[in-house]
PyMOL Python script that loads the backbone (N, CA, C, O; Angstrom):
from pymol import cmd

cmd.read_pdbstr("""\
ATOM      1  N   MET A   1     104.601  43.503 -12.707  1.00  0.00           N
ATOM      2  CA  MET A   1     103.859  44.721 -12.533  1.00  0.00           C
ATOM      3  C   MET A   1     104.789  45.899 -12.828  1.00  0.00           C
ATOM      4  O   MET A   1     105.922  45.935 -12.348  1.00  0.00           O
ATOM      5  N   LEU A   2     104.321  46.837 -13.600  1.00  0.00           N
ATOM      6  CA  LEU A   2     105.090  48.039 -13.894  1.00  0.00           C
ATOM      7  C   LEU A   2     104.719  49.142 -12.916  1.00  0.00           C
ATOM      8  O   LEU A   2     103.554  49.291 -12.545  1.00  0.00           O
ATOM      9  N   THR A   3     105.706  49.903 -12.505  1.00  0.00           N
ATOM     10  CA  THR A   3     105.482  51.030 -11.606  1.00  0.00           C
ATOM     11  C   THR A   3     106.526  52.096 -11.906  1.00  0.00           C
ATOM     12  O   THR A   3     107.308  51.951 -12.845  1.00  0.00           O
ATOM     13  N   ASN A   4     106.545  53.151 -11.126  1.00  0.00           N
ATOM     14  CA  ASN A   4     107.555  54.193 -11.302  1.00  0.00           C
ATOM     15  C   ASN A   4     108.172  54.524  -9.948  1.00  0.00           C
ATOM     16  O   ASN A   4     107.843  53.890  -8.945  1.00  0.00           O
ATOM     17  N   GLU A   5     109.053  55.502  -9.913  1.00  0.00           N
ATOM     18  CA  GLU A   5     109.765  55.831  -8.675  1.00  0.00           C
ATOM     19  C   GLU A   5     108.841  56.349  -7.580  1.00  0.00           C
ATOM     20  O   GLU A   5     109.227  56.355  -6.411  1.00  0.00           O
ATOM     21  N   ARG A   6     107.647  56.779  -7.923  1.00  0.00           N
ATOM     22  CA  ARG A   6     106.687  57.248  -6.914  1.00  0.00           C
ATOM     23  C   ARG A   6     106.329  56.141  -5.924  1.00  0.00           C
ATOM     24  O   ARG A   6     105.979  56.427  -4.778  1.00  0.00           O
ATOM     25  N   ALA A   7     106.413  54.902  -6.347  1.00  0.00           N
ATOM     26  CA  ALA A   7     106.066  53.769  -5.495  1.00  0.00           C
ATOM     27  C   ALA A   7     107.206  53.359  -4.565  1.00  0.00           C
ATOM     28  O   ALA A   7     107.040  52.441  -3.762  1.00  0.00           O
ATOM     29  N   LEU A   8     108.353  54.019  -4.657  1.00  0.00           N
ATOM     30  CA  LEU A   8     109.514  53.645  -3.848  1.00  0.00           C
ATOM     31  C   LEU A   8     109.610  54.497  -2.588  1.00  0.00           C
ATOM     32  O   LEU A   8     109.168  55.646  -2.562  1.00  0.00           O
ATOM     33  N   ILE A   9     110.185  53.923  -1.563  1.00  0.00           N
ATOM     34  CA  ILE A   9     110.478  54.654  -0.333  1.00  0.00           C
ATOM     35  C   ILE A   9     111.980  54.595  -0.122  1.00  0.00           C
ATOM     36  O   ILE A   9     112.570  53.516  -0.072  1.00  0.00           O
ATOM     37  N   LYS A  10     112.595  55.771   0.003  1.00  0.00           N
ATOM     38  CA  LYS A  10     114.041  55.835   0.171  1.00  0.00           C
ATOM     39  C   LYS A  10     114.423  55.337   1.565  1.00  0.00           C
ATOM     40  O   LYS A  10     113.857  55.771   2.568  1.00  0.00           O
ATOM     41  N   LEU A  11     115.385  54.424   1.611  1.00  0.00           N
ATOM     42  CA  LEU A  11     115.878  53.891   2.878  1.00  0.00           C
ATOM     43  C   LEU A  11     117.087  54.678   3.345  1.00  0.00           C
ATOM     44  O   LEU A  11     117.895  55.140   2.540  1.00  0.00           O
ATOM     45  N   ASN A  12     117.198  54.821   4.635  1.00  0.00           N
ATOM     46  CA  ASN A  12     118.390  55.397   5.238  1.00  0.00           C
ATOM     47  C   ASN A  12     119.560  54.478   4.881  1.00  0.00           C
ATOM     48  O   ASN A  12     119.403  53.260   4.963  1.00  0.00           O
ATOM     49  N   PRO A  13     120.712  54.997   4.493  1.00  0.00           N
ATOM     50  CA  PRO A  13     121.846  54.144   4.106  1.00  0.00           C
ATOM     51  C   PRO A  13     122.331  53.213   5.220  1.00  0.00           C
ATOM     52  O   PRO A  13     123.007  52.221   4.949  1.00  0.00           O
ATOM     53  N   ASN A  14     121.988  53.530   6.472  1.00  0.00           N
ATOM     54  CA  ASN A  14     122.403  52.694   7.599  1.00  0.00           C
ATOM     55  C   ASN A  14     121.453  51.531   7.873  1.00  0.00           C
ATOM     56  O   ASN A  14     121.698  50.731   8.776  1.00  0.00           O
ATOM     57  N   VAL A  15     120.375  51.432   7.102  1.00  0.00           N
ATOM     58  CA  VAL A  15     119.381  50.374   7.310  1.00  0.00           C
ATOM     59  C   VAL A  15     119.588  49.282   6.269  1.00  0.00           C
ATOM     60  O   VAL A  15     119.635  49.545   5.067  1.00  0.00           O
ATOM     61  N   ALA A  16     119.708  48.059   6.756  1.00  0.00           N
ATOM     62  CA  ALA A  16     119.829  46.918   5.843  1.00  0.00           C
ATOM     63  C   ALA A  16     118.432  46.533   5.363  1.00  0.00           C
ATOM     64  O   ALA A  16     117.514  46.455   6.180  1.00  0.00           O
ATOM     65  N   PRO A  17     118.242  46.290   4.065  1.00  0.00           N
ATOM     66  CA  PRO A  17     116.921  45.920   3.555  1.00  0.00           C
ATOM     67  C   PRO A  17     116.280  44.751   4.313  1.00  0.00           C
ATOM     68  O   PRO A  17     115.060  44.718   4.475  1.00  0.00           O
ATOM     69  N   VAL A  18     117.077  43.810   4.771  1.00  0.00           N
ATOM     70  CA  VAL A  18     116.515  42.663   5.490  1.00  0.00           C
ATOM     71  C   VAL A  18     115.851  43.102   6.802  1.00  0.00           C
ATOM     72  O   VAL A  18     114.935  42.432   7.280  1.00  0.00           O
ATOM     73  N   GLU A  19     116.301  44.213   7.386  1.00  0.00           N
ATOM     74  CA  GLU A  19     115.722  44.704   8.642  1.00  0.00           C
ATOM     75  C   GLU A  19     114.331  45.290   8.445  1.00  0.00           C
ATOM     76  O   GLU A  19     113.516  45.270   9.368  1.00  0.00           O
ATOM     77  N   VAL A  20     114.055  45.803   7.275  1.00  0.00           N
ATOM     78  CA  VAL A  20     112.763  46.441   7.034  1.00  0.00           C
ATOM     79  C   VAL A  20     111.866  45.648   6.085  1.00  0.00           C
ATOM     80  O   VAL A  20     110.766  46.089   5.751  1.00  0.00           O
ATOM     81  N   ALA A  21     112.330  44.496   5.660  1.00  0.00           N
ATOM     82  CA  ALA A  21     111.547  43.681   4.729  1.00  0.00           C
ATOM     83  C   ALA A  21     110.136  43.375   5.233  1.00  0.00           C
ATOM     84  O   ALA A  21     109.205  43.386   4.429  1.00  0.00           O
ATOM     85  N   PRO A  22     109.933  43.102   6.526  1.00  0.00           N
ATOM     86  CA  PRO A  22     108.569  42.815   6.990  1.00  0.00           C
ATOM     87  C   PRO A  22     107.608  43.985   6.793  1.00  0.00           C
ATOM     88  O   PRO A  22     106.393  43.789   6.776  1.00  0.00           O
ATOM     89  N   LEU A  23     108.132  45.185   6.647  1.00  0.00           N
ATOM     90  CA  LEU A  23     107.282  46.356   6.450  1.00  0.00           C
ATOM     91  C   LEU A  23     106.907  46.574   4.991  1.00  0.00           C
ATOM     92  O   LEU A  23     106.089  47.440   4.681  1.00  0.00           O
ATOM     93  N   ALA A  24     107.493  45.804   4.106  1.00  0.00           N
ATOM     94  CA  ALA A  24     107.385  46.062   2.672  1.00  0.00           C
ATOM     95  C   ALA A  24     105.972  45.973   2.127  1.00  0.00           C
ATOM     96  O   ALA A  24     105.674  46.660   1.150  1.00  0.00           O
ATOM     97  N   ASP A  25     105.108  45.194   2.681  1.00  0.00           N
ATOM     98  CA  ASP A  25     103.769  45.046   2.125  1.00  0.00           C
ATOM     99  C   ASP A  25     102.774  45.858   2.942  1.00  0.00           C
ATOM    100  O   ASP A  25     102.445  46.987   2.580  1.00  0.00           O
ATOM    101  N   ALA A  26     102.309  45.301   4.011  1.00  0.00           N
ATOM    102  CA  ALA A  26     101.305  45.966   4.832  1.00  0.00           C
ATOM    103  C   ALA A  26     101.852  47.243   5.457  1.00  0.00           C
ATOM    104  O   ALA A  26     101.131  48.231   5.595  1.00  0.00           O
ATOM    105  N   GLY A  27     103.122  47.220   5.832  1.00  0.00           N
ATOM    106  CA  GLY A  27     103.715  48.393   6.459  1.00  0.00           C
ATOM    107  C   GLY A  27     103.674  49.613   5.567  1.00  0.00           C
ATOM    108  O   GLY A  27     103.425  50.721   6.044  1.00  0.00           O
ATOM    109  N   ILE A  28     103.912  49.431   4.296  1.00  0.00           N
ATOM    110  CA  ILE A  28     103.885  50.560   3.368  1.00  0.00           C
ATOM    111  C   ILE A  28     102.467  51.098   3.230  1.00  0.00           C
ATOM    112  O   ILE A  28     102.267  52.305   3.097  1.00  0.00           O
ATOM    113  N   THR A  29     101.489  50.207   3.262  1.00  0.00           N
ATOM    114  CA  THR A  29     100.091  50.637   3.188  1.00  0.00           C
ATOM    115  C   THR A  29      99.766  51.535   4.381  1.00  0.00           C
ATOM    116  O   THR A  29      99.213  52.621   4.210  1.00  0.00           O
ATOM    117  N   ALA A  30     100.108  51.084   5.586  1.00  0.00           N
ATOM    118  CA  ALA A  30      99.826  51.870   6.790  1.00  0.00           C
ATOM    119  C   ALA A  30     100.616  53.179   6.777  1.00  0.00           C
ATOM    120  O   ALA A  30     100.087  54.225   7.156  1.00  0.00           O
ATOM    121  N   TYR A  31     101.870  53.129   6.348  1.00  0.00           N
ATOM    122  CA  TYR A  31     102.703  54.332   6.289  1.00  0.00           C
ATOM    123  C   TYR A  31     102.122  55.347   5.311  1.00  0.00           C
ATOM    124  O   TYR A  31     102.066  56.540   5.612  1.00  0.00           O
ATOM    125  N   ARG A  32     101.697  54.887   4.165  1.00  0.00           N
ATOM    126  CA  ARG A  32     101.157  55.803   3.151  1.00  0.00           C
ATOM    127  C   ARG A  32      99.899  56.506   3.663  1.00  0.00           C
ATOM    128  O   ARG A  32      99.723  57.701   3.429  1.00  0.00           O
ATOM    129  N   VAL A  33      99.028  55.780   4.353  1.00  0.00           N
ATOM    130  CA  VAL A  33      97.823  56.386   4.926  1.00  0.00           C
ATOM    131  C   VAL A  33      98.207  57.392   6.008  1.00  0.00           C
ATOM    132  O   VAL A  33      97.639  58.482   6.081  1.00  0.00           O
ATOM    133  N   ALA A  34      99.177  57.019   6.850  1.00  0.00           N
ATOM    134  CA  ALA A  34      99.628  57.919   7.911  1.00  0.00           C
ATOM    135  C   ALA A  34     100.230  59.193   7.324  1.00  0.00           C
ATOM    136  O   ALA A  34     100.005  60.287   7.839  1.00  0.00           O
ATOM    137  N   LYS A  35     100.983  59.046   6.261  1.00  0.00           N
ATOM    138  CA  LYS A  35     101.602  60.206   5.609  1.00  0.00           C
ATOM    139  C   LYS A  35     100.532  61.135   5.044  1.00  0.00           C
ATOM    140  O   LYS A  35     100.638  62.357   5.152  1.00  0.00           O
ATOM    141  N   LYS A  36      99.512  60.552   4.448  1.00  0.00           N
ATOM    142  CA  LYS A  36      98.411  61.342   3.895  1.00  0.00           C
ATOM    143  C   LYS A  36      97.666  62.072   5.025  1.00  0.00           C
ATOM    144  O   LYS A  36      97.323  63.245   4.883  1.00  0.00           O
ATOM    145  N   ALA A  37      97.421  61.387   6.129  1.00  0.00           N
ATOM    146  CA  ALA A  37      96.734  62.000   7.274  1.00  0.00           C
ATOM    147  C   ALA A  37      97.592  63.109   7.883  1.00  0.00           C
ATOM    148  O   ALA A  37      97.074  64.163   8.249  1.00  0.00           O
ATOM    149  N   ALA A  38      98.900  62.874   7.991  1.00  0.00           N
ATOM    150  CA  ALA A  38      99.804  63.850   8.607  1.00  0.00           C
ATOM    151  C   ALA A  38      99.801  65.177   7.860  1.00  0.00           C
ATOM    152  O   ALA A  38     100.006  66.227   8.470  1.00  0.00           O
ATOM    153  N   ARG A  39      99.574  65.148   6.567  1.00  0.00           N
ATOM    154  CA  ARG A  39      99.523  66.394   5.783  1.00  0.00           C
ATOM    155  C   ARG A  39      98.320  67.248   6.169  1.00  0.00           C
ATOM    156  O   ARG A  39      98.325  68.463   5.966  1.00  0.00           O
ATOM    157  N   LYS A  40      97.285  66.610   6.728  1.00  0.00           N
ATOM    158  CA  LYS A  40      96.065  67.340   7.087  1.00  0.00           C
ATOM    159  C   LYS A  40      95.962  67.633   8.578  1.00  0.00           C
ATOM    160  O   LYS A  40      95.075  68.373   9.003  1.00  0.00           O
ATOM    161  N   LEU A  41      96.859  67.061   9.373  1.00  0.00           N
ATOM    162  CA  LEU A  41      96.806  67.233  10.823  1.00  0.00           C
ATOM    163  C   LEU A  41      97.782  68.302  11.285  1.00  0.00           C
ATOM    164  O   LEU A  41      98.926  68.350  10.833  1.00  0.00           O
ATOM    165  N   ASN A  42      97.327  69.150  12.179  1.00  0.00           N
ATOM    166  CA  ASN A  42      98.182  70.167  12.781  1.00  0.00           C
ATOM    167  C   ASN A  42      98.603  69.715  14.172  1.00  0.00           C
ATOM    168  O   ASN A  42      97.911  68.904  14.788  1.00  0.00           O
ATOM    169  N   PRO A  43      99.731  70.225  14.681  1.00  0.00           N
ATOM    170  CA  PRO A  43     100.147  69.872  16.036  1.00  0.00           C
ATOM    171  C   PRO A  43      99.026  70.160  17.039  1.00  0.00           C
ATOM    172  O   PRO A  43      98.406  71.223  17.016  1.00  0.00           O
ATOM    173  N   GLY A  44      98.787  69.190  17.913  1.00  0.00           N
ATOM    174  CA  GLY A  44      97.751  69.334  18.927  1.00  0.00           C
ATOM    175  C   GLY A  44      96.388  68.810  18.520  1.00  0.00           C
ATOM    176  O   GLY A  44      95.550  68.546  19.382  1.00  0.00           O
ATOM    177  N   GLN A  45      96.144  68.651  17.216  1.00  0.00           N
ATOM    178  CA  GLN A  45      94.882  68.061  16.780  1.00  0.00           C
ATOM    179  C   GLN A  45      94.885  66.572  17.115  1.00  0.00           C
ATOM    180  O   GLN A  45      95.938  65.983  17.359  1.00  0.00           O
ATOM    181  N   TYR A  46      93.712  65.980  17.123  1.00  0.00           N
ATOM    182  CA  TYR A  46      93.594  64.564  17.444  1.00  0.00           C
ATOM    183  C   TYR A  46      93.502  63.710  16.196  1.00  0.00           C
ATOM    184  O   TYR A  46      92.890  64.092  15.198  1.00  0.00           O
ATOM    185  N   CYS A  47      94.120  62.555  16.275  1.00  0.00           N
ATOM    186  CA  CYS A  47      94.040  61.537  15.231  1.00  0.00           C
ATOM    187  C   CYS A  47      93.580  60.251  15.923  1.00  0.00           C
ATOM    188  O   CYS A  47      94.207  59.808  16.885  1.00  0.00           O
ATOM    189  N   VAL A  48      92.498  59.654  15.444  1.00  0.00           N
ATOM    190  CA  VAL A  48      91.990  58.423  16.030  1.00  0.00           C
ATOM    191  C   VAL A  48      92.370  57.262  15.118  1.00  0.00           C
ATOM    192  O   VAL A  48      92.117  57.284  13.914  1.00  0.00           O
ATOM    193  N   ILE A  49      92.979  56.254  15.719  1.00  0.00           N
ATOM    194  CA  ILE A  49      93.340  55.045  14.977  1.00  0.00           C
ATOM    195  C   ILE A  49      92.497  53.906  15.528  1.00  0.00           C
ATOM    196  O   ILE A  49      92.564  53.589  16.715  1.00  0.00           O
ATOM    197  N   LEU A  50      91.710  53.302  14.666  1.00  0.00           N
ATOM    198  CA  LEU A  50      90.840  52.199  15.067  1.00  0.00           C
ATOM    199  C   LEU A  50      91.577  50.890  14.860  1.00  0.00           C
ATOM    200  O   LEU A  50      91.836  50.484  13.727  1.00  0.00           O
ATOM    201  N   GLY A  51      91.912  50.236  15.954  1.00  0.00           N
ATOM    202  CA  GLY A  51      92.619  48.963  15.887  1.00  0.00           C
ATOM    203  C   GLY A  51      94.122  49.176  15.890  1.00  0.00           C
ATOM    204  O   GLY A  51      94.647  49.978  15.117  1.00  0.00           O
ATOM    205  N   VAL A  52      94.807  48.459  16.757  1.00  0.00           N
ATOM    206  CA  VAL A  52      96.251  48.583  16.849  1.00  0.00           C
ATOM    207  C   VAL A  52      96.863  47.191  16.694  1.00  0.00           C
ATOM    208  O   VAL A  52      97.704  46.764  17.485  1.00  0.00           O
ATOM    209  N   GLY A  53      96.415  46.510  15.656  1.00  0.00           N
ATOM    210  CA  GLY A  53      96.959  45.195  15.351  1.00  0.00           C
ATOM    211  C   GLY A  53      98.109  45.325  14.375  1.00  0.00           C
ATOM    212  O   GLY A  53      98.935  46.230  14.496  1.00  0.00           O
ATOM    213  N   GLY A  54      98.165  44.429  13.413  1.00  0.00           N
ATOM    214  CA  GLY A  54      99.259  44.381  12.455  1.00  0.00           C
ATOM    215  C   GLY A  54      99.490  45.664  11.689  1.00  0.00           C
ATOM    216  O   GLY A  54     100.639  46.067  11.502  1.00  0.00           O
ATOM    217  N   LEU A  55      98.433  46.318  11.241  1.00  0.00           N
ATOM    218  CA  LEU A  55      98.574  47.583  10.515  1.00  0.00           C
ATOM    219  C   LEU A  55      98.487  48.792  11.432  1.00  0.00           C
ATOM    220  O   LEU A  55      99.208  49.773  11.250  1.00  0.00           O
ATOM    221  N   GLY A  56      97.612  48.717  12.405  1.00  0.00           N
ATOM    222  CA  GLY A  56      97.372  49.860  13.273  1.00  0.00           C
ATOM    223  C   GLY A  56      98.597  50.314  14.044  1.00  0.00           C
ATOM    224  O   GLY A  56      98.816  51.515  14.204  1.00  0.00           O
ATOM    225  N   HIS A  57      99.406  49.367  14.528  1.00  0.00           N
ATOM    226  CA  HIS A  57     100.584  49.787  15.293  1.00  0.00           C
ATOM    227  C   HIS A  57     101.604  50.475  14.394  1.00  0.00           C
ATOM    228  O   HIS A  57     102.337  51.353  14.850  1.00  0.00           O
ATOM    229  N   ILE A  58     101.658  50.087  13.126  1.00  0.00           N
ATOM    230  CA  ILE A  58     102.566  50.769  12.193  1.00  0.00           C
ATOM    231  C   ILE A  58     102.025  52.161  11.869  1.00  0.00           C
ATOM    232  O   ILE A  58     102.790  53.122  11.792  1.00  0.00           O
ATOM    233  N   ALA A  59     100.722  52.271  11.682  1.00  0.00           N
ATOM    234  CA  ALA A  59     100.104  53.576  11.431  1.00  0.00           C
ATOM    235  C   ALA A  59     100.324  54.503  12.620  1.00  0.00           C
ATOM    236  O   ALA A  59     100.657  55.674  12.442  1.00  0.00           O
ATOM    237  N   LEU A  60     100.138  53.983  13.836  1.00  0.00           N
ATOM    238  CA  LEU A  60     100.329  54.786  15.044  1.00  0.00           C
ATOM    239  C   LEU A  60     101.753  55.327  15.116  1.00  0.00           C
ATOM    240  O   LEU A  60     101.955  56.520  15.341  1.00  0.00           O
ATOM    241  N   GLN A  61     102.728  54.463  14.927  1.00  0.00           N
ATOM    242  CA  GLN A  61     104.124  54.894  14.992  1.00  0.00           C
ATOM    243  C   GLN A  61     104.453  55.890  13.876  1.00  0.00           C
ATOM    244  O   GLN A  61     105.216  56.833  14.085  1.00  0.00           O
ATOM    245  N   SER A  62     103.882  55.677  12.709  1.00  0.00           N
ATOM    246  CA  SER A  62     104.141  56.578  11.580  1.00  0.00           C
ATOM    247  C   SER A  62     103.551  57.953  11.827  1.00  0.00           C
ATOM    248  O   SER A  62     104.226  58.962  11.620  1.00  0.00           O
ATOM    249  N   VAL A  63     102.297  58.010  12.268  1.00  0.00           N
ATOM    250  CA  VAL A  63     101.667  59.307  12.556  1.00  0.00           C
ATOM    251  C   VAL A  63     102.467  60.033  13.632  1.00  0.00           C
ATOM    252  O   VAL A  63     102.691  61.240  13.543  1.00  0.00           O
ATOM    253  N   ARG A  64     102.888  59.298  14.635  1.00  0.00           N
ATOM    254  CA  ARG A  64     103.652  59.904  15.732  1.00  0.00           C
ATOM    255  C   ARG A  64     104.952  60.537  15.229  1.00  0.00           C
ATOM    256  O   ARG A  64     105.337  61.612  15.688  1.00  0.00           O
ATOM    257  N   LYS A  65     105.623  59.877  14.292  1.00  0.00           N
ATOM    258  CA  LYS A  65     106.882  60.402  13.738  1.00  0.00           C
ATOM    259  C   LYS A  65     106.651  61.538  12.740  1.00  0.00           C
ATOM    260  O   LYS A  65     107.481  62.440  12.627  1.00  0.00           O
ATOM    261  N   LEU A  66     105.533  61.500  12.019  1.00  0.00           N
ATOM    262  CA  LEU A  66     105.323  62.427  10.912  1.00  0.00           C
ATOM    263  C   LEU A  66     104.703  63.761  11.306  1.00  0.00           C
ATOM    264  O   LEU A  66     104.857  64.740  10.576  1.00  0.00           O
ATOM    265  N   CYS A  67     104.010  63.829  12.433  1.00  0.00           N
ATOM    266  CA  CYS A  67     103.362  65.093  12.782  1.00  0.00           C
ATOM    267  C   CYS A  67     103.177  65.207  14.290  1.00  0.00           C
ATOM    268  O   CYS A  67     103.434  64.259  15.032  1.00  0.00           O
ATOM    269  N   GLY A  68     102.739  66.351  14.722  1.00  0.00           N
ATOM    270  CA  GLY A  68     102.571  66.606  16.147  1.00  0.00           C
ATOM    271  C   GLY A  68     101.159  66.377  16.647  1.00  0.00           C
ATOM    272  O   GLY A  68     100.768  66.918  17.682  1.00  0.00           O
ATOM    273  N   ALA A  69     100.392  65.582  15.921  1.00  0.00           N
ATOM    274  CA  ALA A  69      99.015  65.317  16.344  1.00  0.00           C
ATOM    275  C   ALA A  69      99.001  64.437  17.586  1.00  0.00           C
ATOM    276  O   ALA A  69      99.916  63.645  17.812  1.00  0.00           O
ATOM    277  N   ARG A  70      97.963  64.584  18.374  1.00  0.00           N
ATOM    278  CA  ARG A  70      97.748  63.701  19.526  1.00  0.00           C
ATOM    279  C   ARG A  70      96.995  62.484  19.007  1.00  0.00           C
ATOM    280  O   ARG A  70      96.068  62.617  18.208  1.00  0.00           O
ATOM    281  N   ILE A  71      97.387  61.317  19.453  1.00  0.00           N
ATOM    282  CA  ILE A  71      96.843  60.070  18.903  1.00  0.00           C
ATOM    283  C   ILE A  71      95.989  59.368  19.943  1.00  0.00           C
ATOM    284  O   ILE A  71      96.388  59.204  21.096  1.00  0.00           O
ATOM    285  N   ILE A  72      94.810  58.958  19.513  1.00  0.00           N
ATOM    286  CA  ILE A  72      93.951  58.107  20.324  1.00  0.00           C
ATOM    287  C   ILE A  72      93.810  56.799  19.561  1.00  0.00           C
ATOM    288  O   ILE A  72      93.329  56.786  18.428  1.00  0.00           O
ATOM    289  N   ALA A  73      94.225  55.707  20.177  1.00  0.00           N
ATOM    290  CA  ALA A  73      94.121  54.389  19.558  1.00  0.00           C
ATOM    291  C   ALA A  73      93.011  53.616  20.251  1.00  0.00           C
ATOM    292  O   ALA A  73      93.036  53.437  21.469  1.00  0.00           O
ATOM    293  N   ILE A  74      92.054  53.166  19.484  1.00  0.00           N
ATOM    294  CA  ILE A  74      90.933  52.400  20.026  1.00  0.00           C
ATOM    295  C   ILE A  74      91.143  50.944  19.656  1.00  0.00           C
ATOM    296  O   ILE A  74      91.301  50.595  18.486  1.00  0.00           O
ATOM    297  N   VAL A  75      91.140  50.098  20.686  1.00  0.00           N
ATOM    298  CA  VAL A  75      91.388  48.680  20.467  1.00  0.00           C
ATOM    299  C   VAL A  75      90.124  47.887  20.773  1.00  0.00           C
ATOM    300  O   VAL A  75      89.213  48.374  21.442  1.00  0.00           O
ATOM    301  N   ARG A  76      90.087  46.672  20.279  1.00  0.00           N
ATOM    302  CA  ARG A  76      88.945  45.787  20.459  1.00  0.00           C
ATOM    303  C   ARG A  76      88.603  45.656  21.937  1.00  0.00           C
ATOM    304  O   ARG A  76      89.489  45.536  22.784  1.00  0.00           O
ATOM    305  N   GLY A  77      87.332  45.680  22.230  1.00  0.00           N
ATOM    306  CA  GLY A  77      86.897  45.550  23.615  1.00  0.00           C
ATOM    307  C   GLY A  77      86.608  46.885  24.264  1.00  0.00           C
ATOM    308  O   GLY A  77      86.245  46.938  25.439  1.00  0.00           O
ATOM    309  N   GLY A  78      86.764  47.970  23.512  1.00  0.00           N
ATOM    310  CA  GLY A  78      86.408  49.287  24.022  1.00  0.00           C
ATOM    311  C   GLY A  78      87.504  50.027  24.757  1.00  0.00           C
ATOM    312  O   GLY A  78      87.292  51.168  25.169  1.00  0.00           O
ATOM    313  N   SER A  79      88.664  49.427  24.936  1.00  0.00           N
ATOM    314  CA  SER A  79      89.761  50.126  25.596  1.00  0.00           C
ATOM    315  C   SER A  79      90.353  51.148  24.644  1.00  0.00           C
ATOM    316  O   SER A  79      90.214  51.023  23.427  1.00  0.00           O
ATOM    317  N   SER A  80      91.004  52.147  25.185  1.00  0.00           N
ATOM    318  CA  SER A  80      91.706  53.098  24.318  1.00  0.00           C
ATOM    319  C   SER A  80      93.009  53.500  24.981  1.00  0.00           C
ATOM    320  O   SER A  80      93.161  53.425  26.200  1.00  0.00           O
ATOM    321  N   VAL A  81      93.938  53.926  24.152  1.00  0.00           N
ATOM    322  CA  VAL A  81      95.250  54.364  24.607  1.00  0.00           C
ATOM    323  C   VAL A  81      95.495  55.721  23.984  1.00  0.00           C
ATOM    324  O   VAL A  81      95.269  55.903  22.787  1.00  0.00           O
ATOM    325  N   SER A  82      95.948  56.665  24.765  1.00  0.00           N
ATOM    326  CA  SER A  82      96.235  57.992  24.243  1.00  0.00           C
ATOM    327  C   SER A  82      97.744  58.204  24.238  1.00  0.00           C
ATOM    328  O   SER A  82      98.431  57.858  25.199  1.00  0.00           O
ATOM    329  N   ALA A  83      98.254  58.776  23.151  1.00  0.00           N
ATOM    330  CA  ALA A  83      99.693  59.051  23.043  1.00  0.00           C
ATOM    331  C   ALA A  83      99.906  60.480  22.614  1.00  0.00           C
ATOM    332  O   ALA A  83     101.048  60.915  22.464  1.00  0.00           O
TER     333      ALA A  83
END
""", "prot")
cmd.dss("prot")
cmd.show_as("cartoon", "prot")
cmd.util.cbc("prot")
cmd.orient("prot")
């Protein structure tokens, strides 16, 4: 598959690639969505994340790091967690 540098994510020099390899597929998908959402969210606004499984927990952590939005995570069974 051909791509360009836009598809790359710069790693901190102190991070070994093996430490972040599990994030390389699904993690990048969740991160990219979180990054896109963070550009539209202002501090104090709410962001709702539906599901906090394999992708949702990465999206939650990414949104939390990328912006000052308040996060509501809705999990299966009707429970919710606010961060």
